[in-house]
CHARMM-style PDB file with segment names, atoms N, HN, CA, C and O in Angstrom:
ATOM      1  N   MET     1      66.243  50.318  94.762  1.00  0.00      PROA
ATOM      2  CA  MET     1      66.648  49.098  94.086  1.00  0.00      PROA
ATOM      3  C   MET     1      68.068  49.218  93.541  1.00  0.00      PROA
ATOM      4  O   MET     1      68.817  48.241  93.535  1.00  0.00      PROA
ATOM      5  N   ARG     2      68.439  50.409  93.085  1.00  0.00      PROA
ATOM      6  HN  ARG     2      67.831  51.203  93.090  1.00  0.00      PROA
ATOM      7  CA  ARG     2      69.793  50.596  92.544  1.00  0.00      PROA
ATOM      8  C   ARG     2      70.848  50.388  93.608  1.00  0.00      PROA
ATOM      9  O   ARG     2      71.934  49.883  93.325  1.00  0.00      PROA
ATOM     10  N   GLY     3      70.528  50.780  94.844  1.00  0.00      PROA
ATOM     11  HN  GLY     3      69.646  51.190  95.074  1.00  0.00      PROA
ATOM     12  CA  GLY     3      71.480  50.603  95.935  1.00  0.00      PROA
ATOM     13  C   GLY     3      71.771  49.138  96.197  1.00  0.00      PROA
ATOM     14  O   GLY     3      72.911  48.761  96.465  1.00  0.00      PROA
ATOM     15  N   ILE     4      70.740  48.319  96.118  1.00  0.00      PROA
ATOM     16  HN  ILE     4      69.813  48.626  95.900  1.00  0.00      PROA
ATOM     17  CA  ILE     4      70.915  46.884  96.339  1.00  0.00      PROA
ATOM     18  C   ILE     4      71.761  46.282  95.224  1.00  0.00      PROA
ATOM     19  O   ILE     4      72.642  45.462  95.482  1.00  0.00      PROA
ATOM     20  N   VAL     5      71.495  46.688  93.990  1.00  0.00      PROA
ATOM     21  HN  VAL     5      70.779  47.355  93.780  1.00  0.00      PROA
ATOM     22  CA  VAL     5      72.264  46.175  92.859  1.00  0.00      PROA
ATOM     23  C   VAL     5      73.726  46.586  92.987  1.00  0.00      PROA
ATOM     24  O   VAL     5      74.622  45.786  92.715  1.00  0.00      PROA
ATOM     25  N   ASN     6      73.971  47.817  93.396  1.00  0.00      PROA
ATOM     26  HN  ASN     6      73.244  48.467  93.617  1.00  0.00      PROA
ATOM     27  CA  ASN     6      75.357  48.265  93.589  1.00  0.00      PROA
ATOM     28  C   ASN     6      76.061  47.438  94.651  1.00  0.00      PROA
ATOM     29  O   ASN     6      77.217  47.052  94.473  1.00  0.00      PROA
ATOM     30  N   ILE     7      75.380  47.164  95.749  1.00  0.00      PROA
ATOM     31  HN  ILE     7      74.441  47.478  95.894  1.00  0.00      PROA
ATOM     32  CA  ILE     7      75.980  46.371  96.818  1.00  0.00      PROA
ATOM     33  C   ILE     7      76.282  44.960  96.331  1.00  0.00      PROA
ATOM     34  O   ILE     7      77.344  44.418  96.637  1.00  0.00      PROA
ATOM     35  N   ILE     8      75.366  44.357  95.580  1.00  0.00      PROA
ATOM     36  HN  ILE     8      74.503  44.797  95.331  1.00  0.00      PROA
ATOM     37  CA  ILE     8      75.585  43.012  95.059  1.00  0.00      PROA
ATOM     38  C   ILE     8      76.769  42.989  94.105  1.00  0.00      PROA
ATOM     39  O   ILE     8      77.586  42.069  94.149  1.00  0.00      PROA
ATOM     40  N   ILE     9      76.868  44.002  93.238  1.00  0.00      PROA
ATOM     41  HN  ILE     9      76.205  44.750  93.202  1.00  0.00      PROA
ATOM     42  CA  ILE     9      77.980  44.082  92.298  1.00  0.00      PROA
ATOM     43  C   ILE     9      79.302  44.188  93.054  1.00  0.00      PROA
ATOM     44  O   ILE     9      80.267  43.495  92.731  1.00  0.00      PROA
ATOM     45  N   ILE    10      79.339  45.043  94.046  1.00  0.00      PROA
ATOM     46  HN  ILE    10      78.555  45.606  94.308  1.00  0.00      PROA
ATOM     47  CA  ILE    10      80.566  45.226  94.830  1.00  0.00      PROA
ATOM     48  C   ILE    10      80.936  43.934  95.554  1.00  0.00      PROA
ATOM     49  O   ILE    10      82.102  43.538  95.558  1.00  0.00      PROA
ATOM     50  N   LEU    11      79.957  43.278  96.161  1.00  0.00      PROA
ATOM     51  HN  LEU    11      79.010  43.600  96.158  1.00  0.00      PROA
ATOM     52  CA  LEU    11      80.240  42.023  96.866  1.00  0.00      PROA
ATOM     53  C   LEU    11      80.747  40.944  95.920  1.00  0.00      PROA
ATOM     54  O   LEU    11      81.649  40.187  96.276  1.00  0.00      PROA
ATOM     55  N   LEU    12      80.182  40.864  94.722  1.00  0.00      PROA
ATOM     56  HN  LEU    12      79.449  41.479  94.432  1.00  0.00      PROA
ATOM     57  CA  LEU    12      80.635  39.865  93.764  1.00  0.00      PROA
ATOM     58  C   LEU    12      82.066  40.125  93.311  1.00  0.00      PROA
ATOM     59  O   LEU    12      82.867  39.197  93.206  1.00  0.00      PROA
ATOM     60  N   VAL    13      82.383  41.388  93.045  1.00  0.00      PROA
ATOM     61  HN  VAL    13      81.732  42.142  93.130  1.00  0.00      PROA
ATOM     62  CA  VAL    13      83.738  41.715  92.600  1.00  0.00      PROA
ATOM     63  C   VAL    13      84.738  41.484  93.734  1.00  0.00      PROA
ATOM     64  O   VAL    13      85.820  40.943  93.505  1.00  0.00      PROA
ATOM     65  N   VAL    14      84.384  41.889  94.952  1.00  0.00      PROA
ATOM     66  HN  VAL    14      83.505  42.328  95.139  1.00  0.00      PROA
ATOM     67  CA  VAL    14      85.284  41.668  96.087  1.00  0.00      PROA
ATOM     68  C   VAL    14      85.460  40.172  96.341  1.00  0.00      PROA
ATOM     69  O   VAL    14      86.571  39.713  96.609  1.00  0.00      PROA
ATOM     70  N   GLY    15      84.373  39.414  96.256  1.00  0.00      PROA
ATOM     71  HN  GLY    15      83.471  39.787  96.038  1.00  0.00      PROA
ATOM     72  CA  GLY    15      84.471  37.967  96.420  1.00  0.00      PROA
ATOM     73  C   GLY    15      85.352  37.340  95.358  1.00  0.00      PROA
ATOM     74  O   GLY    15      86.124  36.422  95.635  1.00  0.00      PROA
ATOM     75  N   TRP    16      85.229  37.845  94.141  1.00  0.00      PROA
ATOM     76  HN  TRP    16      84.602  38.591  93.917  1.00  0.00      PROA
ATOM     77  CA  TRP    16      86.076  37.335  93.062  1.00  0.00      PROA
ATOM     78  C   TRP    16      87.542  37.637  93.334  1.00  0.00      PROA
ATOM     79  O   TRP    16      88.399  36.768  93.175  1.00  0.00      PROA
ATOM     80  N   LEU    17      87.832  38.876  93.746  1.00  0.00      PROA
ATOM     81  HN  LEU    17      87.135  39.582  93.875  1.00  0.00      PROA
ATOM     82  CA  LEU    17      89.222  39.239  94.032  1.00  0.00      PROA
ATOM     83  C   LEU    17      89.799  38.421  95.175  1.00  0.00      PROA
ATOM     84  O   LEU    17      90.926  37.936  95.085  1.00  0.00      PROA
ATOM     85  N   LEU    18      89.033  38.264  96.253  1.00  0.00      PROA
ATOM     86  HN  LEU    18      88.117  38.658  96.327  1.00  0.00      PROA
ATOM     87  CA  LEU    18      89.516  37.463  97.382  1.00  0.00      PROA
ATOM     88  C   LEU    18      89.744  36.015  96.975  1.00  0.00      PROA
ATOM     89  O   LEU    18      90.738  35.403  97.365  1.00  0.00      PROA
ATOM     90  N   GLY    19      88.835  35.479  96.203  1.00  0.00      PROA
ATOM     91  HN  GLY    19      88.027  35.976  95.886  1.00  0.00      PROA
ATOM     92  CA  GLY    19      88.999  34.102  95.752  1.00  0.00      PROA
ATOM     93  C   GLY    19      90.157  33.938  94.801  1.00  0.00      PROA
ATOM     94  O   GLY    19      90.872  32.937  94.855  1.00  0.00      PROA
ATOM     95  N   TYR    20      90.352  34.908  93.932  1.00  0.00      PROA
ATOM     96  HN  TYR    20      89.771  35.721  93.889  1.00  0.00      PROA
ATOM     97  CA  TYR    20      91.431  34.831  92.946  1.00  0.00      PROA
ATOM     98  C   TYR    20      92.791  34.956  93.613  1.00  0.00      PROA
ATOM     99  O   TYR    20      93.727  34.234  93.270  1.00  0.00      PROA
ATOM    100  N   ILE    21      92.897  35.863  94.557  1.00  0.00      PROA
ATOM    101  HN  ILE    21      92.137  36.450  94.836  1.00  0.00      PROA
ATOM    102  CA  ILE    21      94.178  36.106  95.212  1.00  0.00      PROA
ATOM    103  C   ILE    21      94.468  35.045  96.270  1.00  0.00      PROA
ATOM    104  O   ILE    21      95.586  34.534  96.343  1.00  0.00      PROA
ATOM    105  N   GLY    22      93.470  34.710  97.093  1.00  0.00      PROA
ATOM    106  HN  GLY    22      92.562  35.125  97.034  1.00  0.00      PROA
ATOM    107  CA  GLY    22      93.729  33.853  98.238  1.00  0.00      PROA
ATOM    108  C   GLY    22      93.409  32.388  98.055  1.00  0.00      PROA
ATOM    109  O   GLY    22      94.104  31.527  98.594  1.00  0.00      PROA
ATOM    110  N   PHE    23      92.370  32.095  97.305  1.00  0.00      PROA
ATOM    111  HN  PHE    23      91.805  32.795  96.867  1.00  0.00      PROA
ATOM    112  CA  PHE    23      91.899  30.714  97.252  1.00  0.00      PROA
ATOM    113  C   PHE    23      91.731  30.219  95.828  1.00  0.00      PROA
ATOM    114  O   PHE    23      90.830  29.425  95.560  1.00  0.00      PROA
ATOM    115  N   GLY    24      92.571  30.666  94.913  1.00  0.00      PROA
ATOM    116  HN  GLY    24      93.303  31.312  95.132  1.00  0.00      PROA
ATOM    117  CA  GLY    24      92.432  30.340  93.502  1.00  0.00      PROA
ATOM    118  C   GLY    24      92.435  28.849  93.204  1.00  0.00      PROA
ATOM    119  O   GLY    24      91.630  28.381  92.399  1.00  0.00      PROA
ATOM    120  N   ALA    25      93.314  28.108  93.830  1.00  0.00      PROA
ATOM    121  HN  ALA    25      93.968  28.489  94.484  1.00  0.00      PROA
ATOM    122  CA  ALA    25      93.413  26.677  93.548  1.00  0.00      PROA
ATOM    123  C   ALA    25      92.235  25.909  94.149  1.00  0.00      PROA
ATOM    124  O   ALA    25      91.801  24.902  93.588  1.00  0.00      PROA
ATOM    125  N   MET    26      91.722  26.373  95.272  1.00  0.00      PROA
ATOM    126  HN  MET    26      92.074  27.191  95.727  1.00  0.00      PROA
ATOM    127  CA  MET    26      90.650  25.655  95.948  1.00  0.00      PROA
ATOM    128  C   MET    26      89.291  25.913  95.310  1.00  0.00      PROA
ATOM    129  O   MET    26      88.486  24.991  95.177  1.00  0.00      PROA
ATOM    130  N   VAL    27      89.030  27.145  94.919  1.00  0.00      PROA
ATOM    131  HN  VAL    27      89.684  27.893  95.028  1.00  0.00      PROA
ATOM    132  CA  VAL    27      87.699  27.520  94.449  1.00  0.00      PROA
ATOM    133  C   VAL    27      87.513  27.213  92.968  1.00  0.00      PROA
ATOM    134  O   VAL    27      86.431  26.792  92.559  1.00  0.00      PROA
ATOM    135  N   GLY    28      88.535  27.414  92.172  1.00  0.00      PROA
ATOM    136  HN  GLY    28      89.414  27.756  92.505  1.00  0.00      PROA
ATOM    137  CA  GLY    28      88.470  27.052  90.764  1.00  0.00      PROA
ATOM    138  C   GLY    28      87.589  27.973  89.941  1.00  0.00      PROA
ATOM    139  O   GLY    28      87.767  29.191  89.958  1.00  0.00      PROA
ATOM    140  N   ASN    29      86.635  27.391  89.218  1.00  0.00      PROA
ATOM    141  HN  ASN    29      86.491  26.402  89.205  1.00  0.00      PROA
ATOM    142  CA  ASN    29      85.824  28.156  88.273  1.00  0.00      PROA
ATOM    143  C   ASN    29      84.782  29.041  88.930  1.00  0.00      PROA
ATOM    144  O   ASN    29      84.231  29.922  88.271  1.00  0.00      PROA
ATOM    145  N   LEU    30      84.497  28.836  90.199  1.00  0.00      PROA
ATOM    146  HN  LEU    30      84.945  28.120  90.735  1.00  0.00      PROA
ATOM    147  CA  LEU    30      83.523  29.673  90.895  1.00  0.00      PROA
ATOM    148  C   LEU    30      83.947  31.138  90.865  1.00  0.00      PROA
ATOM    149  O   LEU    30      83.101  32.029  90.794  1.00  0.00      PROA
ATOM    150  N   ILE    31      85.230  31.384  90.917  1.00  0.00      PROA
ATOM    151  HN  ILE    31      85.917  30.660  90.975  1.00  0.00      PROA
ATOM    152  CA  ILE    31      85.763  32.742  90.881  1.00  0.00      PROA
ATOM    153  C   ILE    31      85.348  33.432  89.590  1.00  0.00      PROA
ATOM    154  O   ILE    31      84.905  34.580  89.611  1.00  0.00      PROA
ATOM    155  N   HSD    32      85.487  32.751  88.493  1.00  0.00      PROA
ATOM    156  HN  HSD    32      85.847  31.818  88.476  1.00  0.00      PROA
ATOM    157  CA  HSD    32      85.180  33.350  87.207  1.00  0.00      PROA
ATOM    158  C   HSD    32      83.674  33.488  86.995  1.00  0.00      PROA
ATOM    159  O   HSD    32      83.224  34.403  86.305  1.00  0.00      PROA
ATOM    160  N   ILE    33      82.907  32.594  87.577  1.00  0.00      PROA
ATOM    161  HN  ILE    33      83.272  31.850  88.137  1.00  0.00      PROA
ATOM    162  CA  ILE    33      81.450  32.714  87.506  1.00  0.00      PROA
ATOM    163  C   ILE    33      81.000  33.966  88.250  1.00  0.00      PROA
ATOM    164  O   ILE    33      80.113  34.677  87.778  1.00  0.00      PROA
ATOM    165  N   LEU    34      81.598  34.244  89.406  1.00  0.00      PROA
ATOM    166  HN  LEU    34      82.319  33.666  89.789  1.00  0.00      PROA
ATOM    167  CA  LEU    34      81.269  35.465  90.147  1.00  0.00      PROA
ATOM    168  C   LEU    34      81.593  36.702  89.333  1.00  0.00      PROA
ATOM    169  O   LEU    34      80.817  37.658  89.329  1.00  0.00      PROA
ATOM    170  N   LEU    35      82.712  36.704  88.651  1.00  0.00      PROA
ATOM    171  HN  LEU    35      83.343  35.928  88.654  1.00  0.00      PROA
ATOM    172  CA  LEU    35      83.081  37.849  87.826  1.00  0.00      PROA
ATOM    173  C   LEU    35      82.101  38.035  86.675  1.00  0.00      PROA
ATOM    174  O   LEU    35      81.704  39.162  86.380  1.00  0.00      PROA
ATOM    175  N   VAL    36      81.713  36.964  86.033  1.00  0.00      PROA
ATOM    176  HN  VAL    36      82.035  36.048  86.273  1.00  0.00      PROA
ATOM    177  CA  VAL    36      80.769  37.060  84.913  1.00  0.00      PROA
ATOM    178  C   VAL    36      79.421  37.587  85.407  1.00  0.00      PROA
ATOM    179  O   VAL    36      78.809  38.424  84.743  1.00  0.00      PROA
ATOM    180  N   VAL    37      78.954  37.114  86.551  1.00  0.00      PROA
ATOM    181  HN  VAL    37      79.451  36.434  87.090  1.00  0.00      PROA
ATOM    182  CA  VAL    37      77.687  37.597  87.102  1.00  0.00      PROA
ATOM    183  C   VAL    37      77.777  39.085  87.417  1.00  0.00      PROA
ATOM    184  O   VAL    37      76.841  39.834  87.139  1.00  0.00      PROA
ATOM    185  N   ALA    38      78.888  39.516  87.992  1.00  0.00      PROA
ATOM    186  HN  ALA    38      79.648  38.907  88.219  1.00  0.00      PROA
ATOM    187  CA  ALA    38      79.066  40.934  88.303  1.00  0.00      PROA
ATOM    188  C   ALA    38      79.069  41.778  87.036  1.00  0.00      PROA
ATOM    189  O   ALA    38      78.459  42.847  87.013  1.00  0.00      PROA
ATOM    190  N   VAL    39      79.736  41.328  85.990  1.00  0.00      PROA
ATOM    191  HN  VAL    39      80.232  40.460  86.009  1.00  0.00      PROA
ATOM    192  CA  VAL    39      79.785  42.080  84.734  1.00  0.00      PROA
ATOM    193  C   VAL    39      78.393  42.145  84.104  1.00  0.00      PROA
ATOM    194  O   VAL    39      77.996  43.188  83.585  1.00  0.00      PROA
ATOM    195  N   VAL    40      77.658  41.046  84.147  1.00  0.00      PROA
ATOM    196  HN  VAL    40      77.981  40.199  84.569  1.00  0.00      PROA
ATOM    197  CA  VAL    40      76.297  41.043  83.593  1.00  0.00      PROA
ATOM    198  C   VAL    40      75.411  42.021  84.356  1.00  0.00      PROA
ATOM    199  O   VAL    40      74.603  42.724  83.749  1.00  0.00      PROA
ATOM    200  N   MET    41      75.552  42.075  85.666  1.00  0.00      PROA
ATOM    201  HN  MET    41      76.208  41.504  86.159  1.00  0.00      PROA
ATOM    202  CA  MET    41      74.750  43.008  86.452  1.00  0.00      PROA
ATOM    203  C   MET    41      75.110  44.452  86.136  1.00  0.00      PROA
ATOM    204  O   MET    41      74.228  45.309  86.089  1.00  0.00      PROA
ATOM    205  N   VAL    42      76.381  44.733  85.922  1.00  0.00      PROA
ATOM    206  HN  VAL    42      77.098  44.037  85.961  1.00  0.00      PROA
ATOM    207  CA  VAL    42      76.800  46.087  85.560  1.00  0.00      PROA
ATOM    208  C   VAL    42      76.207  46.467  84.208  1.00  0.00      PROA
ATOM    209  O   VAL    42      75.715  47.583  84.041  1.00  0.00      PROA
ATOM    210  N   VAL    43      76.247  45.562  83.252  1.00  0.00      PROA
ATOM    211  HN  VAL    43      76.646  44.655  83.388  1.00  0.00      PROA
ATOM    212  CA  VAL    43      75.688  45.841  81.924  1.00  0.00      PROA
ATOM    213  C   VAL    43      74.183  46.064  82.017  1.00  0.00      PROA
ATOM    214  O   VAL    43      73.662  46.993  81.400  1.00  0.00      PROA
ATOM    215  N   LEU    44      73.478  45.236  82.772  1.00  0.00      PROA
ATOM    216  HN  LEU    44      73.901  44.481  83.274  1.00  0.00      PROA
ATOM    217  CA  LEU    44      72.044  45.422  82.929  1.00  0.00      PROA
ATOM    218  C   LEU    44      71.719  46.751  83.597  1.00  0.00      PROA
ATOM    219  O   LEU    44      70.751  47.420  83.234  1.00  0.00      PROA
ATOM    220  N   ARG    45      72.530  47.124  84.567  1.00  0.00      PROA
ATOM    221  HN  ARG    45      73.316  46.581  84.862  1.00  0.00      PROA
ATOM    222  CA  ARG    45      72.320  48.421  85.240  1.00  0.00      PROA
ATOM    223  C   ARG    45      72.533  49.577  84.272  1.00  0.00      PROA
ATOM    224  O   ARG    45      71.777  50.549  84.286  1.00  0.00      PROA
ATOM    225  N   LEU    46      73.554  49.474  83.437  1.00  0.00      PROA
ATOM    226  HN  LEU    46      74.168  48.685  83.426  1.00  0.00      PROA
ATOM    227  CA  LEU    46      73.816  50.521  82.454  1.00  0.00      PROA
ATOM    228  C   LEU    46      72.693  50.597  81.419  1.00  0.00      PROA
ATOM    229  O   LEU    46      72.299  51.690  81.011  1.00  0.00      PROA
ATOM    230  N   LEU    47      72.184  49.460  81.000  1.00  0.00      PROA
ATOM    231  HN  LEU    47      72.504  48.572  81.332  1.00  0.00      PROA
ATOM    232  CA  LEU    47      71.084  49.441  80.041  1.00  0.00      PROA
ATOM    233  C   LEU    47      69.788  49.986  80.632  1.00  0.00      PROA
ATOM    234  O   LEU    47      68.971  50.561  79.913  1.00  0.00      PROA
ATOM    235  N   ALA    48      69.599  49.809  81.925  1.00  0.00      PROA
ATOM    236  HN  ALA    48      70.262  49.342  82.509  1.00  0.00      PROA
ATOM    237  CA  ALA    48      68.399  50.316  82.594  1.00  0.00      PROA
ATOM    238  C   ALA    48      68.410  51.837  82.660  1.00  0.00      PROA
ATOM    239  O   ALA    48      67.353  52.464  82.718  1.00  0.00      PROA
ATOM    240  N   LYS    49      69.600  52.433  82.652  1.00  0.00      PROA
ATOM    241  HN  LYS    49      70.459  51.924  82.605  1.00  0.00      PROA
ATOM    242  CA  LYS    49      69.688  53.911  82.706  1.00  0.00      PROA
ATOM    243  C   LYS    49      69.344  54.547  81.378  1.00  0.00      PROA
ATOM    244  O   LYS    49      68.946  55.711  81.338  1.00  0.00      PROA
ATOM    245  N   ILE    50      69.491  53.801  80.278  1.00  0.00      PROA
ATOM    246  HN  ILE    50      69.814  52.855  80.311  1.00  0.00      PROA
ATOM    247  CA  ILE    50      69.261  54.364  78.957  1.00  0.00      PROA
ATOM    248  C   ILE    50      67.799  54.504  78.661  1.00  0.00      PROA
ATOM    249  OT1 ILE    50      67.429  54.967  77.581  1.00  0.00      PROA
TER     250      ILE     50
END
């Protein structure tokens, strides 16, 4: 399960970077929503280890 979460986190961050760099004007707030989801998943993963 951790492997899947890691892949999702990586895909969200990469999607955010691609959207921010290449399609910032077109995508708008979706970019920031992806970043927030990725950060929440990282925090949940860290809390699960404790």
